[in-house]
Chimera marker file (.cmm) of the C-alpha trace (Angstrom):
<marker_set name="trace">
<marker id="1" x="-11.443" y="42.606" z="130.384" r="1" g="1" b="0" radius="0.5"/>
<marker id="2" x="-12.058" y="40.521" z="133.485" r="1" g="1" b="0" radius="0.5"/>
<marker id="3" x="-9.863" y="37.437" z="133.680" r="1" g="1" b="0" radius="0.5"/>
<marker id="4" x="-10.830" y="34.632" z="135.992" r="1" g="1" b="0" radius="0.5"/>
<marker id="5" x="-7.630" y="32.899" z="136.942" r="1" g="1" b="0" radius="0.5"/>
<marker id="6" x="-5.883" y="31.512" z="139.984" r="1" g="1" b="0" radius="0.5"/>
<marker id="7" x="-2.517" y="32.603" z="138.607" r="1" g="1" b="0" radius="0.5"/>
<marker id="8" x="-0.629" y="35.156" z="140.615" r="1" g="1" b="0" radius="0.5"/>
<marker id="9" x="0.581" y="36.615" z="137.324" r="1" g="1" b="0" radius="0.5"/>
<marker id="10" x="-1.560" y="37.170" z="134.240" r="1" g="1" b="0" radius="0.5"/>
<marker id="11" x="-0.193" y="38.168" z="130.840" r="1" g="1" b="0" radius="0.5"/>
<marker id="12" x="-2.748" y="39.657" z="128.463" r="1" g="1" b="0" radius="0.5"/>
<marker id="13" x="-1.971" y="39.784" z="124.733" r="1" g="1" b="0" radius="0.5"/>
<marker id="14" x="-4.391" y="42.062" z="122.881" r="1" g="1" b="0" radius="0.5"/>
<marker id="15" x="-4.637" y="44.414" z="119.936" r="1" g="1" b="0" radius="0.5"/>
<marker id="16" x="-4.353" y="48.113" z="120.669" r="1" g="1" b="0" radius="0.5"/>
<marker id="17" x="-4.422" y="50.847" z="118.027" r="1" g="1" b="0" radius="0.5"/>
<marker id="18" x="-3.077" y="48.712" z="115.152" r="1" g="1" b="0" radius="0.5"/>
<marker id="19" x="-0.447" y="47.051" z="117.354" r="1" g="1" b="0" radius="0.5"/>
<marker id="20" x="-0.311" y="44.039" z="119.669" r="1" g="1" b="0" radius="0.5"/>
<marker id="21" x="0.598" y="44.572" z="123.303" r="1" g="1" b="0" radius="0.5"/>
<marker id="22" x="1.471" y="41.807" z="125.773" r="1" g="1" b="0" radius="0.5"/>
<marker id="23" x="1.180" y="43.136" z="129.346" r="1" g="1" b="0" radius="0.5"/>
<marker id="24" x="1.949" y="41.281" z="132.579" r="1" g="1" b="0" radius="0.5"/>
<marker id="25" x="0.825" y="42.202" z="136.053" r="1" g="1" b="0" radius="0.5"/>
<marker id="26" x="0.809" y="40.453" z="139.389" r="1" g="1" b="0" radius="0.5"/>
<marker id="27" x="3.437" y="38.843" z="141.618" r="1" g="1" b="0" radius="0.5"/>
<marker id="28" x="5.102" y="35.440" z="141.793" r="1" g="1" b="0" radius="0.5"/>
<marker id="29" x="6.388" y="32.837" z="144.222" r="1" g="1" b="0" radius="0.5"/>
<marker id="30" x="9.470" y="31.258" z="142.630" r="1" g="1" b="0" radius="0.5"/>
<marker id="31" x="10.148" y="28.849" z="145.529" r="1" g="1" b="0" radius="0.5"/>
<marker id="32" x="8.834" y="25.856" z="143.565" r="1" g="1" b="0" radius="0.5"/>
<marker id="33" x="11.299" y="26.376" z="140.709" r="1" g="1" b="0" radius="0.5"/>
<marker id="34" x="14.923" y="25.269" z="140.335" r="1" g="1" b="0" radius="0.5"/>
<marker id="35" x="17.398" y="28.062" z="139.668" r="1" g="1" b="0" radius="0.5"/>
<marker id="36" x="19.647" y="27.320" z="136.667" r="1" g="1" b="0" radius="0.5"/>
<marker id="37" x="21.729" y="30.498" z="136.373" r="1" g="1" b="0" radius="0.5"/>
<marker id="38" x="21.798" y="33.896" z="134.718" r="1" g="1" b="0" radius="0.5"/>
<marker id="39" x="22.228" y="35.045" z="131.163" r="1" g="1" b="0" radius="0.5"/>
<marker id="40" x="20.875" y="37.200" z="128.394" r="1" g="1" b="0" radius="0.5"/>
<marker id="41" x="17.676" y="36.347" z="126.512" r="1" g="1" b="0" radius="0.5"/>
<marker id="42" x="15.970" y="38.432" z="123.813" r="1" g="1" b="0" radius="0.5"/>
<marker id="43" x="12.313" y="39.421" z="123.997" r="1" g="1" b="0" radius="0.5"/>
<marker id="44" x="10.087" y="37.612" z="121.492" r="1" g="1" b="0" radius="0.5"/>
<marker id="45" x="6.902" y="35.653" z="120.889" r="1" g="1" b="0" radius="0.5"/>
<marker id="46" x="6.890" y="32.174" z="119.365" r="1" g="1" b="0" radius="0.5"/>
<marker id="47" x="3.314" y="30.839" z="119.591" r="1" g="1" b="0" radius="0.5"/>
<marker id="48" x="4.112" y="27.483" z="117.906" r="1" g="1" b="0" radius="0.5"/>
<marker id="49" x="6.632" y="26.769" z="120.659" r="1" g="1" b="0" radius="0.5"/>
<marker id="50" x="4.514" y="28.224" z="123.520" r="1" g="1" b="0" radius="0.5"/>
<marker id="51" x="7.191" y="30.846" z="124.214" r="1" g="1" b="0" radius="0.5"/>
<marker id="52" x="6.696" y="34.490" z="125.195" r="1" g="1" b="0" radius="0.5"/>
<marker id="53" x="9.362" y="36.768" z="126.640" r="1" g="1" b="0" radius="0.5"/>
<marker id="54" x="8.404" y="40.383" z="127.325" r="1" g="1" b="0" radius="0.5"/>
<marker id="55" x="9.719" y="43.516" z="129.001" r="1" g="1" b="0" radius="0.5"/>
<marker id="56" x="12.914" y="45.496" z="128.746" r="1" g="1" b="0" radius="0.5"/>
<marker id="57" x="16.030" y="43.397" z="128.095" r="1" g="1" b="0" radius="0.5"/>
<marker id="58" x="18.133" y="42.956" z="131.248" r="1" g="1" b="0" radius="0.5"/>
<marker id="59" x="20.145" y="40.045" z="132.636" r="1" g="1" b="0" radius="0.5"/>
<marker id="60" x="17.774" y="37.260" z="133.585" r="1" g="1" b="0" radius="0.5"/>
<marker id="61" x="17.687" y="34.275" z="135.899" r="1" g="1" b="0" radius="0.5"/>
<marker id="62" x="16.467" y="31.079" z="134.321" r="1" g="1" b="0" radius="0.5"/>
<marker id="63" x="14.562" y="28.337" z="136.106" r="1" g="1" b="0" radius="0.5"/>
<marker id="64" x="13.089" y="24.959" z="135.388" r="1" g="1" b="0" radius="0.5"/>
<marker id="65" x="10.661" y="22.850" z="137.364" r="1" g="1" b="0" radius="0.5"/>
<marker id="66" x="7.413" y="23.692" z="135.644" r="1" g="1" b="0" radius="0.5"/>
<marker id="67" x="4.901" y="20.934" z="136.226" r="1" g="1" b="0" radius="0.5"/>
<marker id="68" x="2.660" y="21.748" z="133.240" r="1" g="1" b="0" radius="0.5"/>
<marker id="69" x="2.731" y="24.081" z="130.265" r="1" g="1" b="0" radius="0.5"/>
<marker id="70" x="1.018" y="24.464" z="126.868" r="1" g="1" b="0" radius="0.5"/>
<marker id="71" x="2.670" y="22.971" z="123.807" r="1" g="1" b="0" radius="0.5"/>
<marker id="72" x="1.658" y="26.010" z="121.744" r="1" g="1" b="0" radius="0.5"/>
<marker id="73" x="-0.675" y="29.010" z="121.733" r="1" g="1" b="0" radius="0.5"/>
<marker id="74" x="-1.008" y="29.209" z="117.971" r="1" g="1" b="0" radius="0.5"/>
<marker id="75" x="0.838" y="28.288" z="114.756" r="1" g="1" b="0" radius="0.5"/>
<marker id="76" x="2.913" y="31.502" z="114.579" r="1" g="1" b="0" radius="0.5"/>
<marker id="77" x="6.641" y="31.729" z="114.145" r="1" g="1" b="0" radius="0.5"/>
<marker id="78" x="9.229" y="33.855" z="115.892" r="1" g="1" b="0" radius="0.5"/>
<marker id="79" x="8.458" y="37.604" z="116.103" r="1" g="1" b="0" radius="0.5"/>
<marker id="80" x="10.466" y="40.242" z="117.952" r="1" g="1" b="0" radius="0.5"/>
<marker id="81" x="8.656" y="43.184" z="119.607" r="1" g="1" b="0" radius="0.5"/>
<marker id="82" x="9.372" y="46.792" z="118.661" r="1" g="1" b="0" radius="0.5"/>
<marker id="83" x="9.655" y="47.875" z="122.284" r="1" g="1" b="0" radius="0.5"/>
<marker id="84" x="9.454" y="46.708" z="125.862" r="1" g="1" b="0" radius="0.5"/>
<marker id="85" x="8.922" y="48.491" z="129.172" r="1" g="1" b="0" radius="0.5"/>
<marker id="86" x="8.316" y="47.753" z="132.790" r="1" g="1" b="0" radius="0.5"/>
<marker id="87" x="9.647" y="46.756" z="136.146" r="1" g="1" b="0" radius="0.5"/>
<marker id="88" x="10.870" y="43.276" z="135.285" r="1" g="1" b="0" radius="0.5"/>
<marker id="89" x="11.756" y="41.210" z="132.268" r="1" g="1" b="0" radius="0.5"/>
<marker id="90" x="9.619" y="38.047" z="132.181" r="1" g="1" b="0" radius="0.5"/>
<marker id="91" x="9.414" y="34.935" z="130.031" r="1" g="1" b="0" radius="0.5"/>
<marker id="92" x="7.763" y="31.525" z="129.804" r="1" g="1" b="0" radius="0.5"/>
<marker id="93" x="8.460" y="28.550" z="127.553" r="1" g="1" b="0" radius="0.5"/>
<marker id="94" x="8.381" y="24.779" z="127.468" r="1" g="1" b="0" radius="0.5"/>
<marker id="95" x="9.528" y="23.789" z="130.977" r="1" g="1" b="0" radius="0.5"/>
<marker id="96" x="11.405" y="27.077" z="131.293" r="1" g="1" b="0" radius="0.5"/>
<marker id="97" x="10.835" y="30.287" z="133.163" r="1" g="1" b="0" radius="0.5"/>
<marker id="98" x="12.818" y="33.545" z="132.958" r="1" g="1" b="0" radius="0.5"/>
<marker id="99" x="12.692" y="36.627" z="135.128" r="1" g="1" b="0" radius="0.5"/>
<marker id="100" x="14.988" y="39.544" z="135.764" r="1" g="1" b="0" radius="0.5"/>
<marker id="101" x="17.685" y="38.295" z="138.129" r="1" g="1" b="0" radius="0.5"/>
<marker id="102" x="16.992" y="40.967" z="140.776" r="1" g="1" b="0" radius="0.5"/>
<marker id="103" x="13.338" y="39.878" z="141.208" r="1" g="1" b="0" radius="0.5"/>
<marker id="104" x="12.346" y="39.098" z="144.821" r="1" g="1" b="0" radius="0.5"/>
<marker id="105" x="9.409" y="36.752" z="145.508" r="1" g="1" b="0" radius="0.5"/>
<marker id="106" x="6.139" y="38.620" z="145.933" r="1" g="1" b="0" radius="0.5"/>
<marker id="107" x="7.329" y="41.838" z="144.284" r="1" g="1" b="0" radius="0.5"/>
<marker id="108" x="4.768" y="43.434" z="141.952" r="1" g="1" b="0" radius="0.5"/>
<marker id="109" x="5.398" y="42.865" z="138.251" r="1" g="1" b="0" radius="0.5"/>
<marker id="110" x="4.212" y="45.351" z="135.625" r="1" g="1" b="0" radius="0.5"/>
<marker id="111" x="5.880" y="44.858" z="132.256" r="1" g="1" b="0" radius="0.5"/>
<marker id="112" x="4.942" y="44.814" z="128.575" r="1" g="1" b="0" radius="0.5"/>
<marker id="113" x="6.108" y="44.478" z="124.994" r="1" g="1" b="0" radius="0.5"/>
<marker id="114" x="4.604" y="45.951" z="121.837" r="1" g="1" b="0" radius="0.5"/>
<marker id="115" x="4.631" y="44.566" z="118.290" r="1" g="1" b="0" radius="0.5"/>
<marker id="116" x="3.913" y="47.465" z="115.907" r="1" g="1" b="0" radius="0.5"/>
<marker id="117" x="1.586" y="47.296" z="112.893" r="1" g="1" b="0" radius="0.5"/>
<marker id="118" x="0.351" y="43.757" z="113.381" r="1" g="1" b="0" radius="0.5"/>
<marker id="119" x="-2.561" y="41.761" z="114.726" r="1" g="1" b="0" radius="0.5"/>
<marker id="120" x="-3.061" y="38.701" z="116.916" r="1" g="1" b="0" radius="0.5"/>
<marker id="121" x="-3.605" y="36.680" z="113.720" r="1" g="1" b="0" radius="0.5"/>
<marker id="122" x="-0.523" y="38.300" z="112.169" r="1" g="1" b="0" radius="0.5"/>
<marker id="123" x="1.583" y="36.977" z="115.044" r="1" g="1" b="0" radius="0.5"/>
<marker id="124" x="-0.037" y="33.573" z="114.642" r="1" g="1" b="0" radius="0.5"/>
<marker id="125" x="-1.467" y="33.508" z="118.161" r="1" g="1" b="0" radius="0.5"/>
<marker id="126" x="-4.750" y="31.707" z="118.828" r="1" g="1" b="0" radius="0.5"/>
<marker id="127" x="-7.208" y="33.409" z="121.214" r="1" g="1" b="0" radius="0.5"/>
<marker id="128" x="-7.588" y="31.495" z="124.453" r="1" g="1" b="0" radius="0.5"/>
<marker id="129" x="-6.123" y="30.955" z="127.914" r="1" g="1" b="0" radius="0.5"/>
<marker id="130" x="-2.804" y="29.183" z="128.432" r="1" g="1" b="0" radius="0.5"/>
<marker id="131" x="-1.167" y="28.331" z="131.778" r="1" g="1" b="0" radius="0.5"/>
<marker id="132" x="2.370" y="27.491" z="132.897" r="1" g="1" b="0" radius="0.5"/>
<marker id="133" x="2.355" y="25.934" z="136.389" r="1" g="1" b="0" radius="0.5"/>
<marker id="134" x="4.825" y="24.890" z="139.064" r="1" g="1" b="0" radius="0.5"/>
<marker id="135" x="4.369" y="23.662" z="142.623" r="1" g="1" b="0" radius="0.5"/>
<marker id="136" x="4.117" y="27.117" z="144.221" r="1" g="1" b="0" radius="0.5"/>
<marker id="137" x="2.539" y="29.307" z="141.523" r="1" g="1" b="0" radius="0.5"/>
<marker id="138" x="1.570" y="29.805" z="137.879" r="1" g="1" b="0" radius="0.5"/>
<marker id="139" x="1.537" y="32.235" z="134.975" r="1" g="1" b="0" radius="0.5"/>
<marker id="140" x="-1.529" y="32.546" z="132.732" r="1" g="1" b="0" radius="0.5"/>
<marker id="141" x="-1.490" y="34.007" z="129.240" r="1" g="1" b="0" radius="0.5"/>
<marker id="142" x="-4.803" y="35.317" z="127.901" r="1" g="1" b="0" radius="0.5"/>
<marker id="143" x="-4.764" y="35.924" z="124.138" r="1" g="1" b="0" radius="0.5"/>
<marker id="144" x="-7.714" y="38.222" z="123.490" r="1" g="1" b="0" radius="0.5"/>
<marker id="145" x="-9.652" y="37.728" z="120.238" r="1" g="1" b="0" radius="0.5"/>
<marker id="146" x="-9.281" y="40.414" z="117.622" r="1" g="1" b="0" radius="0.5"/>
<marker id="147" x="-11.896" y="43.164" z="118.044" r="1" g="1" b="0" radius="0.5"/>
<marker id="148" x="-13.117" y="42.603" z="114.478" r="1" g="1" b="0" radius="0.5"/>
<marker id="149" x="-13.546" y="38.851" z="114.952" r="1" g="1" b="0" radius="0.5"/>
<marker id="150" x="-16.493" y="39.254" z="117.291" r="1" g="1" b="0" radius="0.5"/>
<marker id="151" x="-18.072" y="41.697" z="114.849" r="1" g="1" b="0" radius="0.5"/>
<marker id="152" x="-17.632" y="39.284" z="111.958" r="1" g="1" b="0" radius="0.5"/>
<marker id="153" x="-19.298" y="36.473" z="113.892" r="1" g="1" b="0" radius="0.5"/>
<marker id="154" x="-22.180" y="38.739" z="114.917" r="1" g="1" b="0" radius="0.5"/>
<marker id="155" x="-22.481" y="40.109" z="111.366" r="1" g="1" b="0" radius="0.5"/>
<marker id="156" x="-22.613" y="36.585" z="109.945" r="1" g="1" b="0" radius="0.5"/>
<marker id="157" x="-25.240" y="35.556" z="112.468" r="1" g="1" b="0" radius="0.5"/>
<marker id="158" x="-27.369" y="38.629" z="111.635" r="1" g="1" b="0" radius="0.5"/>
<marker id="159" x="-27.032" y="37.866" z="107.906" r="1" g="1" b="0" radius="0.5"/>
<marker id="160" x="-28.315" y="34.289" z="108.428" r="1" g="1" b="0" radius="0.5"/>
<marker id="161" x="-31.246" y="35.516" z="110.521" r="1" g="1" b="0" radius="0.5"/>
<marker id="162" x="-31.987" y="38.191" z="107.918" r="1" g="1" b="0" radius="0.5"/>
<marker id="163" x="-32.016" y="35.637" z="105.086" r="1" g="1" b="0" radius="0.5"/>
<marker id="164" x="-34.416" y="33.417" z="107.034" r="1" g="1" b="0" radius="0.5"/>
<marker id="165" x="-36.777" y="36.350" z="107.609" r="1" g="1" b="0" radius="0.5"/>
<marker id="166" x="-36.664" y="37.269" z="103.896" r="1" g="1" b="0" radius="0.5"/>
<marker id="167" x="-37.327" y="33.658" z="102.863" r="1" g="1" b="0" radius="0.5"/>
<marker id="168" x="-40.294" y="33.403" z="105.246" r="1" g="1" b="0" radius="0.5"/>
<marker id="169" x="-41.755" y="36.649" z="103.896" r="1" g="1" b="0" radius="0.5"/>
<marker id="170" x="-41.210" y="35.482" z="100.334" r="1" g="1" b="0" radius="0.5"/>
<marker id="171" x="-42.836" y="32.121" z="101.107" r="1" g="1" b="0" radius="0.5"/>
<marker id="172" x="-45.887" y="33.903" z="102.629" r="1" g="1" b="0" radius="0.5"/>
<marker id="173" x="-46.172" y="36.191" z="99.623" r="1" g="1" b="0" radius="0.5"/>
<marker id="174" x="-46.164" y="33.270" z="97.176" r="1" g="1" b="0" radius="0.5"/>
<marker id="175" x="-48.830" y="31.279" z="99.042" r="1" g="1" b="0" radius="0.5"/>
<link id1="1" id2="2" r="1" g="1" b="0" radius="0.2"/>
<link id1="2" id2="3" r="1" g="1" b="0" radius="0.2"/>
<link id1="3" id2="4" r="1" g="1" b="0" radius="0.2"/>
<link id1="4" id2="5" r="1" g="1" b="0" radius="0.2"/>
<link id1="5" id2="6" r="1" g="1" b="0" radius="0.2"/>
<link id1="6" id2="7" r="1" g="1" b="0" radius="0.2"/>
<link id1="7" id2="8" r="1" g="1" b="0" radius="0.2"/>
<link id1="8" id2="9" r="1" g="1" b="0" radius="0.2"/>
<link id1="9" id2="10" r="1" g="1" b="0" radius="0.2"/>
<link id1="10" id2="11" r="1" g="1" b="0" radius="0.2"/>
<link id1="11" id2="12" r="1" g="1" b="0" radius="0.2"/>
<link id1="12" id2="13" r="1" g="1" b="0" radius="0.2"/>
<link id1="13" id2="14" r="1" g="1" b="0" radius="0.2"/>
<link id1="14" id2="15" r="1" g="1" b="0" radius="0.2"/>
<link id1="15" id2="16" r="1" g="1" b="0" radius="0.2"/>
<link id1="16" id2="17" r="1" g="1" b="0" radius="0.2"/>
<link id1="17" id2="18" r="1" g="1" b="0" radius="0.2"/>
<link id1="18" id2="19" r="1" g="1" b="0" radius="0.2"/>
<link id1="19" id2="20" r="1" g="1" b="0" radius="0.2"/>
<link id1="20" id2="21" r="1" g="1" b="0" radius="0.2"/>
<link id1="21" id2="22" r="1" g="1" b="0" radius="0.2"/>
<link id1="22" id2="23" r="1" g="1" b="0" radius="0.2"/>
<link id1="23" id2="24" r="1" g="1" b="0" radius="0.2"/>
<link id1="24" id2="25" r="1" g="1" b="0" radius="0.2"/>
<link id1="25" id2="26" r="1" g="1" b="0" radius="0.2"/>
<link id1="26" id2="27" r="1" g="1" b="0" radius="0.2"/>
<link id1="27" id2="28" r="1" g="1" b="0" radius="0.2"/>
<link id1="28" id2="29" r="1" g="1" b="0" radius="0.2"/>
<link id1="29" id2="30" r="1" g="1" b="0" radius="0.2"/>
<link id1="30" id2="31" r="1" g="1" b="0" radius="0.2"/>
<link id1="31" id2="32" r="1" g="1" b="0" radius="0.2"/>
<link id1="32" id2="33" r="1" g="1" b="0" radius="0.2"/>
<link id1="33" id2="34" r="1" g="1" b="0" radius="0.2"/>
<link id1="34" id2="35" r="1" g="1" b="0" radius="0.2"/>
<link id1="35" id2="36" r="1" g="1" b="0" radius="0.2"/>
<link id1="36" id2="37" r="1" g="1" b="0" radius="0.2"/>
<link id1="37" id2="38" r="1" g="1" b="0" radius="0.2"/>
<link id1="38" id2="39" r="1" g="1" b="0" radius="0.2"/>
<link id1="39" id2="40" r="1" g="1" b="0" radius="0.2"/>
<link id1="40" id2="41" r="1" g="1" b="0" radius="0.2"/>
<link id1="41" id2="42" r="1" g="1" b="0" radius="0.2"/>
<link id1="42" id2="43" r="1" g="1" b="0" radius="0.2"/>
<link id1="43" id2="44" r="1" g="1" b="0" radius="0.2"/>
<link id1="44" id2="45" r="1" g="1" b="0" radius="0.2"/>
<link id1="45" id2="46" r="1" g="1" b="0" radius="0.2"/>
<link id1="46" id2="47" r="1" g="1" b="0" radius="0.2"/>
<link id1="47" id2="48" r="1" g="1" b="0" radius="0.2"/>
<link id1="48" id2="49" r="1" g="1" b="0" radius="0.2"/>
<link id1="49" id2="50" r="1" g="1" b="0" radius="0.2"/>
<link id1="50" id2="51" r="1" g="1" b="0" radius="0.2"/>
<link id1="51" id2="52" r="1" g="1" b="0" radius="0.2"/>
<link id1="52" id2="53" r="1" g="1" b="0" radius="0.2"/>
<link id1="53" id2="54" r="1" g="1" b="0" radius="0.2"/>
<link id1="54" id2="55" r="1" g="1" b="0" radius="0.2"/>
<link id1="55" id2="56" r="1" g="1" b="0" radius="0.2"/>
<link id1="56" id2="57" r="1" g="1" b="0" radius="0.2"/>
<link id1="57" id2="58" r="1" g="1" b="0" radius="0.2"/>
<link id1="58" id2="59" r="1" g="1" b="0" radius="0.2"/>
<link id1="59" id2="60" r="1" g="1" b="0" radius="0.2"/>
<link id1="60" id2="61" r="1" g="1" b="0" radius="0.2"/>
<link id1="61" id2="62" r="1" g="1" b="0" radius="0.2"/>
<link id1="62" id2="63" r="1" g="1" b="0" radius="0.2"/>
<link id1="63" id2="64" r="1" g="1" b="0" radius="0.2"/>
<link id1="64" id2="65" r="1" g="1" b="0" radius="0.2"/>
<link id1="65" id2="66" r="1" g="1" b="0" radius="0.2"/>
<link id1="66" id2="67" r="1" g="1" b="0" radius="0.2"/>
<link id1="67" id2="68" r="1" g="1" b="0" radius="0.2"/>
<link id1="68" id2="69" r="1" g="1" b="0" radius="0.2"/>
<link id1="69" id2="70" r="1" g="1" b="0" radius="0.2"/>
<link id1="70" id2="71" r="1" g="1" b="0" radius="0.2"/>
<link id1="71" id2="72" r="1" g="1" b="0" radius="0.2"/>
<link id1="72" id2="73" r="1" g="1" b="0" radius="0.2"/>
<link id1="73" id2="74" r="1" g="1" b="0" radius="0.2"/>
<link id1="74" id2="75" r="1" g="1" b="0" radius="0.2"/>
<link id1="75" id2="76" r="1" g="1" b="0" radius="0.2"/>
<link id1="76" id2="77" r="1" g="1" b="0" radius="0.2"/>
<link id1="77" id2="78" r="1" g="1" b="0" radius="0.2"/>
<link id1="78" id2="79" r="1" g="1" b="0" radius="0.2"/>
<link id1="79" id2="80" r="1" g="1" b="0" radius="0.2"/>
<link id1="80" id2="81" r="1" g="1" b="0" radius="0.2"/>
<link id1="81" id2="82" r="1" g="1" b="0" radius="0.2"/>
<link id1="82" id2="83" r="1" g="1" b="0" radius="0.2"/>
<link id1="83" id2="84" r="1" g="1" b="0" radius="0.2"/>
<link id1="84" id2="85" r="1" g="1" b="0" radius="0.2"/>
<link id1="85" id2="86" r="1" g="1" b="0" radius="0.2"/>
<link id1="86" id2="87" r="1" g="1" b="0" radius="0.2"/>
<link id1="87" id2="88" r="1" g="1" b="0" radius="0.2"/>
<link id1="88" id2="89" r="1" g="1" b="0" radius="0.2"/>
<link id1="89" id2="90" r="1" g="1" b="0" radius="0.2"/>
<link id1="90" id2="91" r="1" g="1" b="0" radius="0.2"/>
<link id1="91" id2="92" r="1" g="1" b="0" radius="0.2"/>
<link id1="92" id2="93" r="1" g="1" b="0" radius="0.2"/>
<link id1="93" id2="94" r="1" g="1" b="0" radius="0.2"/>
<link id1="94" id2="95" r="1" g="1" b="0" radius="0.2"/>
<link id1="95" id2="96" r="1" g="1" b="0" radius="0.2"/>
<link id1="96" id2="97" r="1" g="1" b="0" radius="0.2"/>
<link id1="97" id2="98" r="1" g="1" b="0" radius="0.2"/>
<link id1="98" id2="99" r="1" g="1" b="0" radius="0.2"/>
<link id1="99" id2="100" r="1" g="1" b="0" radius="0.2"/>
<link id1="100" id2="101" r="1" g="1" b="0" radius="0.2"/>
<link id1="101" id2="102" r="1" g="1" b="0" radius="0.2"/>
<link id1="102" id2="103" r="1" g="1" b="0" radius="0.2"/>
<link id1="103" id2="104" r="1" g="1" b="0" radius="0.2"/>
<link id1="104" id2="105" r="1" g="1" b="0" radius="0.2"/>
<link id1="105" id2="106" r="1" g="1" b="0" radius="0.2"/>
<link id1="106" id2="107" r="1" g="1" b="0" radius="0.2"/>
<link id1="107" id2="108" r="1" g="1" b="0" radius="0.2"/>
<link id1="108" id2="109" r="1" g="1" b="0" radius="0.2"/>
<link id1="109" id2="110" r="1" g="1" b="0" radius="0.2"/>
<link id1="110" id2="111" r="1" g="1" b="0" radius="0.2"/>
<link id1="111" id2="112" r="1" g="1" b="0" radius="0.2"/>
<link id1="112" id2="113" r="1" g="1" b="0" radius="0.2"/>
<link id1="113" id2="114" r="1" g="1" b="0" radius="0.2"/>
<link id1="114" id2="115" r="1" g="1" b="0" radius="0.2"/>
<link id1="115" id2="116" r="1" g="1" b="0" radius="0.2"/>
<link id1="116" id2="117" r="1" g="1" b="0" radius="0.2"/>
<link id1="117" id2="118" r="1" g="1" b="0" radius="0.2"/>
<link id1="118" id2="119" r="1" g="1" b="0" radius="0.2"/>
<link id1="119" id2="120" r="1" g="1" b="0" radius="0.2"/>
<link id1="120" id2="121" r="1" g="1" b="0" radius="0.2"/>
<link id1="121" id2="122" r="1" g="1" b="0" radius="0.2"/>
<link id1="122" id2="123" r="1" g="1" b="0" radius="0.2"/>
<link id1="123" id2="124" r="1" g="1" b="0" radius="0.2"/>
<link id1="124" id2="125" r="1" g="1" b="0" radius="0.2"/>
<link id1="125" id2="126" r="1" g="1" b="0" radius="0.2"/>
<link id1="126" id2="127" r="1" g="1" b="0" radius="0.2"/>
<link id1="127" id2="128" r="1" g="1" b="0" radius="0.2"/>
<link id1="128" id2="129" r="1" g="1" b="0" radius="0.2"/>
<link id1="129" id2="130" r="1" g="1" b="0" radius="0.2"/>
<link id1="130" id2="131" r="1" g="1" b="0" radius="0.2"/>
<link id1="131" id2="132" r="1" g="1" b="0" radius="0.2"/>
<link id1="132" id2="133" r="1" g="1" b="0" radius="0.2"/>
<link id1="133" id2="134" r="1" g="1" b="0" radius="0.2"/>
<link id1="134" id2="135" r="1" g="1" b="0" radius="0.2"/>
<link id1="135" id2="136" r="1" g="1" b="0" radius="0.2"/>
<link id1="136" id2="137" r="1" g="1" b="0" radius="0.2"/>
<link id1="137" id2="138" r="1" g="1" b="0" radius="0.2"/>
<link id1="138" id2="139" r="1" g="1" b="0" radius="0.2"/>
<link id1="139" id2="140" r="1" g="1" b="0" radius="0.2"/>
<link id1="140" id2="141" r="1" g="1" b="0" radius="0.2"/>
<link id1="141" id2="142" r="1" g="1" b="0" radius="0.2"/>
<link id1="142" id2="143" r="1" g="1" b="0" radius="0.2"/>
<link id1="143" id2="144" r="1" g="1" b="0" radius="0.2"/>
<link id1="144" id2="145" r="1" g="1" b="0" radius="0.2"/>
<link id1="145" id2="146" r="1" g="1" b="0" radius="0.2"/>
<link id1="146" id2="147" r="1" g="1" b="0" radius="0.2"/>
<link id1="147" id2="148" r="1" g="1" b="0" radius="0.2"/>
<link id1="148" id2="149" r="1" g="1" b="0" radius="0.2"/>
<link id1="149" id2="150" r="1" g="1" b="0" radius="0.2"/>
<link id1="150" id2="151" r="1" g="1" b="0" radius="0.2"/>
<link id1="151" id2="152" r="1" g="1" b="0" radius="0.2"/>
<link id1="152" id2="153" r="1" g="1" b="0" radius="0.2"/>
<link id1="153" id2="154" r="1" g="1" b="0" radius="0.2"/>
<link id1="154" id2="155" r="1" g="1" b="0" radius="0.2"/>
<link id1="155" id2="156" r="1" g="1" b="0" radius="0.2"/>
<link id1="156" id2="157" r="1" g="1" b="0" radius="0.2"/>
<link id1="157" id2="158" r="1" g="1" b="0" radius="0.2"/>
<link id1="158" id2="159" r="1" g="1" b="0" radius="0.2"/>
<link id1="159" id2="160" r="1" g="1" b="0" radius="0.2"/>
<link id1="160" id2="161" r="1" g="1" b="0" radius="0.2"/>
<link id1="161" id2="162" r="1" g="1" b="0" radius="0.2"/>
<link id1="162" id2="163" r="1" g="1" b="0" radius="0.2"/>
<link id1="163" id2="164" r="1" g="1" b="0" radius="0.2"/>
<link id1="164" id2="165" r="1" g="1" b="0" radius="0.2"/>
<link id1="165" id2="166" r="1" g="1" b="0" radius="0.2"/>
<link id1="166" id2="167" r="1" g="1" b="0" radius="0.2"/>
<link id1="167" id2="168" r="1" g="1" b="0" radius="0.2"/>
<link id1="168" id2="169" r="1" g="1" b="0" radius="0.2"/>
<link id1="169" id2="170" r="1" g="1" b="0" radius="0.2"/>
<link id1="170" id2="171" r="1" g="1" b="0" radius="0.2"/>
<link id1="171" id2="172" r="1" g="1" b="0" radius="0.2"/>
<link id1="172" id2="173" r="1" g="1" b="0" radius="0.2"/>
<link id1="173" id2="174" r="1" g="1" b="0" radius="0.2"/>
<link id1="174" id2="175" r="1" g="1" b="0" radius="0.2"/>
</marker_set>
């Protein structure tokens, strides 16, 4: 999937083989954020609160100073992933940003988390593009529509067209 974004880091949340995977790749400039300290934070998704924290749990640095952020990316509640992997632990929330404390500006980030046996809808995430911004950079989350959703829309459209064709043929036959 091609994502058009100015964000240095893009997180894609999509279904894969009966699971949901959130994957991040890119690099960041943290200079526009204010360092708050270090601590431990669990990985999770909370669409109703516009929070997503992915990767492999390690001590993180927390920051504030975001200039804009979404208020939600769906109605879903709190859900913990089954696993996480990658170079760095990464998270975004309402005016909050978390990254593994050893991250150096400009370093490549490749990290992910997987929620087993669920769907985008099951997590309560709404397909779309959501951006967290600060003065020097941004993070964009792209929630990819369920593969079946496009098929349902196309199937419904074909059914409507098919009914119109049948009605026209029936009308011609009765005339």
